[in-house]
C-alpha positions in Angstrom: -1.2 34.1 -61.4 -3.9 31.7 -62.5 -2.5 28.3 -63.6 -4.6 25.4 -64.8 -3.9 21.7 -65.2 -5.5 19.8 -68.0 -5.4 16.3 -69.5 -7.3 13.2 -70.3 -8.7 10.9 -67.5 -5.9 9.2 -65.6 -3.2 11.7 -66.7 -2.3 12.5 -63.0 -3.7 16.1 -62.8 -4.8 15.9 -59.1 -1.5 14.4 -58.0 0.6 16.9 -60.0 -1.4 19.9 -58.8 -0.7 18.7 -55.2 3.1 18.6 -55.9 2.8 22.0 -57.5 1.2 23.4 -54.4 3.9 22.0 -52.2 6.6 23.4 -54.5 5.0 26.9 -54.5 4.6 26.9 -50.7 8.3 25.9 -50.4 9.1 29.1 -52.3 6.9 31.2 -50.0 4.2 31.6 -52.6 0.6 31.6 -51.2 -1.7 29.7 -53.4 -5.3 28.4 -53.7 -6.0 24.9 -55.1 -9.4 24.4 -56.7 -11.1 22.2 -59.3 -13.8 22.1 -61.9 -16.5 21.0 -61.6 -16.9 21.4 -57.8 -14.8 24.3 -56.7 -17.8 25.9 -54.9 -20.9 24.6 -53.0 -22.9 25.3 -56.1 -20.3 23.4 -58.2 -20.4 20.4 -55.9 -24.1 20.0 -56.7 -23.5 20.4 -60.4 -20.6 17.9 -60.2 -23.0 15.2 -59.0 -25.2 15.8 -62.1 -22.3 15.9 -64.5 -20.1 13.0 -63.3 -22.2 10.4 -61.5 -22.8 7.1 -63.1 -26.3 6.5 -64.3 -29.1 9.0 -63.8 -31.1 10.8 -66.5 -29.6 11.3 -70.0 -27.6 14.5 -70.4 -27.8 16.2 -73.8 -24.4 17.5 -74.9 -25.7 21.1 -74.9 -27.2 20.7 -71.5 -23.9 19.3 -70.3 -22.1 22.3 -71.8 -24.4 24.8 -70.0 -23.9 23.0 -66.7 -20.1 23.2 -67.0 -20.4 26.9 -67.9 -22.7 27.6 -65.0 -20.1 25.9 -62.7 -17.3 27.9 -64.2 -19.1 31.3 -63.9 -19.8 30.7 -60.2 -16.3 29.4 -59.7 -14.8 32.6 -61.2 -16.9 34.9 -59.1 -16.7 33.0 -55.9 -13.2 31.6 -55.8 -10.8 32.5 -58.6 -11.2 36.2 -59.0 -11.3 37.0 -55.2 -8.1 35.0 -54.7 -6.3 36.7 -57.6 -7.5 40.1 -56.2 -5.8 39.2 -53.0 -2.5 38.5 -54.8 -2.7 34.7 -54.5 -1.7 32.2 -57.1 -4.6 30.0 -58.1 -4.1 26.4 -59.3 -7.1 24.7 -60.9 -7.7 21.1 -61.8 -9.4 21.7 -65.1 -10.9 24.9 -66.5 -12.1 26.1 -69.9 -9.8 24.1 -72.2 -11.6 20.9 -70.8 -14.9 22.2 -72.2 -13.3 22.8 -75.6 -11.9 19.3 -75.6 -14.7 17.3 -74.0 -17.9 19.1 -74.9 -16.4 20.5 -78.1 -14.3 17.9 -79.9 -15.6 14.7 -78.2 -19.3 15.6 -77.8 -19.5 17.4 -81.1 -20.5 20.9 -80.1 -19.1 23.3 -82.7 -16.2 25.4 -81.5 -17.9 28.6 -82.6 -20.8 27.9 -80.3 -18.5 27.4 -77.3 -16.5 30.5 -78.1 -19.6 32.6 -78.5 -20.7 31.6 -75.0 -17.2 32.3 -73.8 -17.5 35.9 -75.0 -21.0 36.3 -73.6 -19.9 35.1 -70.1 -16.6 36.9 -70.4 -14.6 33.9 -69.4 -10.9 34.8 -69.4 -8.0 32.5 -70.3 -5.6 31.5 -67.5 -2.1 32.8 -67.3 -0.6 29.4 -68.0 -1.8 25.8 -68.6 0.0 22.6 -67.9 -1.2 19.9 -70.4 -0.4 16.5 -69.1 -0.2 14.4 -72.2 -0.6 10.6 -72.1 -1.7 7.7 -74.3 -5.4 7.5 -73.8 -5.3 3.7 -73.4 -2.8 4.1 -70.5 -4.7 6.9 -68.9 -8.1 5.2 -69.1 -6.6 2.0 -67.6 -5.2 4.1 -64.7 -8.5 5.9 -64.1 -10.6 2.7 -64.2 -8.3 1.0 -61.8 -8.6 4.0 -59.4 -12.3 3.9 -59.7 -12.5 0.2 -59.0 -10.6 0.7 -55.7 -12.3 3.9 -54.5 -16.1 4.0 -54.2 -16.2 7.8 -54.3 -14.2 8.0 -57.5 -16.2 5.1 -59.0 -19.5 6.9 -58.4 -18.2 9.8 -60.5 -16.9 7.6 -63.3 -19.2 8.7 -66.1 -16.5 9.9 -68.4 -14.2 6.9 -67.6 -17.1 4.8 -68.9 -16.8 6.3 -72.3 -15.2 4.3 -75.1 -11.5 4.7 -76.0 -12.2 6.7 -79.2 -13.9 9.4 -77.0 -10.7 9.9 -75.0 -8.6 9.8 -78.2 -10.7 12.7 -79.5 -10.2 14.6 -76.2 -6.4 14.1 -76.5 -6.3 15.3 -80.1 -8.3 18.4 -79.1 -6.0 19.2 -76.3 -2.9 18.9 -78.5 -4.6 21.1 -81.1 -5.3 23.7 -78.4 -1.6 23.6 -77.4 -0.5 24.1 -80.9 -2.8 27.1 -81.2 -1.7 28.7 -77.9 2.0 27.6 -77.4 2.8 30.6 -75.1 0.0 29.7 -72.7 -0.2 25.9 -72.9 2.8 23.8 -72.2 2.7 20.1 -73.1 4.2 17.8 -70.4 4.8 14.1 -70.9 2.7 12.4 -68.2 4.4 9.0 -68.5 6.7 8.0 -65.7 6.7 8.2 -61.9 5.0 11.2 -60.2 8.5 12.6 -59.4 9.7 12.3 -63.0 6.6 14.0 -64.3 6.8 16.9 -61.8 10.5 17.3 -62.7 9.2 18.3 -66.1 6.6 20.7 -64.7 8.7 22.4 -62.1 10.9 24.5 -64.6 7.7 25.6 -66.4 6.1 26.8 -63.2 9.3 28.6 -62.1 9.6 30.3 -65.5 6.0 31.6 -65.3 6.3 32.8 -61.8 9.5 34.7 -62.5 7.9 36.2 -65.6 4.9 37.2 -63.5 7.1 38.7 -60.8 9.1 40.6 -63.4 6.0 42.1 -65.0 4.6 43.1 -61.6 1.1 42.6 -62.8 -1.4 39.7 -63.1 -1.7 38.1 -66.5 -5.4 37.4 -65.5 -7.9 40.2 -65.9 -9.8 40.6 -62.6 -13.0 42.4 -63.1 -13.9 45.7 -61.4 -16.9 44.6 -59.3 -18.0 48.1 -58.4 
């Protein structure tokens, strides 16, 4: 199964995906943890262009195309091969992030993004955990992290955006969840890491039991012949 973790900056995605990995392994479930951008060698190079502070201006459409290039490579190189081997894939961000950030917050029309989605044949994940948090709280968390960690600070381009940008991202995520309630589960990201994961765990267990019962992947792996 392919499971993605989404949310605004500072919502705790990286921490919760680590807890999810440990939980799955405790149940004997083999999994691959990855991220966007940067889940491949190609993606790491793209990540530097997309996230680093400063540098040349990035037009919203150019930004969108870079994210899609990273995703296309990520699918072919990491996600699809892992699913074909029967592994569970956990990804820190995926296509909903593009809809929220480049779509709602950057102003690219949804029809444009969905047209490109169809052209590139980008599939939806089997399940998405949306970590929902007040943008002011999340942004404060993220900026504090960036101030104490040089590597994170160097990739703080989105954390440097104004609060209204992150509010637009949050609204877009919640709208996506309302449109796809079977796939996207909203999880309150406030509280300790353990409290938040206690809300995630039953969702993961439900999805995995459903997947086991169906005896087939909910993610369409392409025939590469």
